[in-house]
C-alpha positions in Angstrom: -19.3 -39.8 -34.7 -22.8 -40.1 -36.1 -22.3 -43.8 -37.2 -20.9 -44.7 -33.8 -23.9 -43.2 -32.0 -26.4 -45.0 -34.3 -24.6 -48.3 -34.2 -24.1 -48.1 -30.4 -27.4 -50.0 -30.1 -25.3 -53.2 -30.7 -23.3 -52.8 -27.5 -26.4 -51.5 -25.7 -28.1 -54.7 -26.6 -25.1 -56.8 -25.6 -25.3 -55.2 -22.1 -29.0 -55.8 -21.8 -28.8 -59.4 -22.9 -25.7 -60.2 -20.8 -27.4 -58.6 -17.7 -30.6 -60.7 -18.4 -28.8 -64.0 -18.8 -25.8 -63.6 -16.4 -26.5 -60.7 -14.1 -23.5 -58.8 -15.4 -23.4 -55.8 -17.8 -19.8 -56.0 -18.8 -18.4 -58.9 -20.8 -14.8 -60.1 -20.5 -14.4 -59.7 -24.3 -16.2 -57.8 -27.0 -15.3 -59.3 -30.4 -16.3 -57.7 -33.7 -15.5 -58.0 -37.4 -14.0 -55.0 -39.1 -14.4 -53.9 -42.6 -16.3 -50.7 -42.9 -16.1 -50.2 -39.2 -19.7 -49.6 -38.2 -20.2 -53.1 -36.8 -17.0 -52.8 -34.7 -17.7 -49.4 -33.3 -21.2 -50.4 -32.5 -20.0 -53.5 -30.7 -17.3 -51.6 -28.8 -19.0 -48.3 -28.1 -20.4 -48.9 -24.6 -17.2 -50.7 -23.5 -14.5 -48.1 -24.6 -14.1 -46.7 -21.1 -14.0 -50.1 -19.4 -10.4 -51.3 -19.4 -11.6 -54.7 -18.0 -13.4 -55.4 -21.2 -10.9 -56.6 -23.8 -11.8 -55.4 -27.3 -10.9 -57.7 -30.2 -11.2 -56.7 -33.8 -11.0 -59.4 -36.5 -10.9 -59.4 -40.2 -11.3 -61.9 -42.9 -8.1 -63.2 -44.5 -9.5 -64.3 -47.8 -7.1 -66.8 -49.2 -4.5 -65.8 -46.6 -2.4 -62.7 -45.8 0.6 -64.0 -47.8 -1.4 -64.2 -51.0 -2.6 -61.6 -53.5 -6.1 -62.8 -52.7 -6.4 -61.5 -49.2 -9.2 -59.6 -47.6 -7.1 -58.5 -44.7 -6.9 -54.9 -45.5 -5.8 -53.8 -42.0 -2.9 -56.3 -41.9 -1.8 -55.9 -45.5 -3.3 -52.7 -46.6 -1.8 -49.4 -47.7 -3.2 -45.9 -47.5 -5.6 -45.0 -50.2 -9.0 -43.5 -51.0 -12.3 -45.4 -51.1 -15.8 -43.9 -51.1 -14.2 -40.4 -50.7 -12.4 -41.0 -47.4 -8.9 -42.1 -46.5 -8.8 -45.8 -45.7 -6.7 -48.8 -46.3 -6.9 -50.7 -49.6 
């Protein structure tokens, strides 16, 4: 919760800049990379209650999801522990 509040400045800035350049506050899409999650929640925060904004989370695939050298932990991960919290490895 604390991280999402701090990182929400990202989506707040998106709204300000979009309004300044287009006259609109809501984008059609909000796209964010996922990994630790703080960038994604910051990007999505102010759009979570707006169904008209499509939220897209992307992750790096490394050498591909069908290899042992992938970075796609969401697509190919398994439950585990990292940095003291449950996550996907």
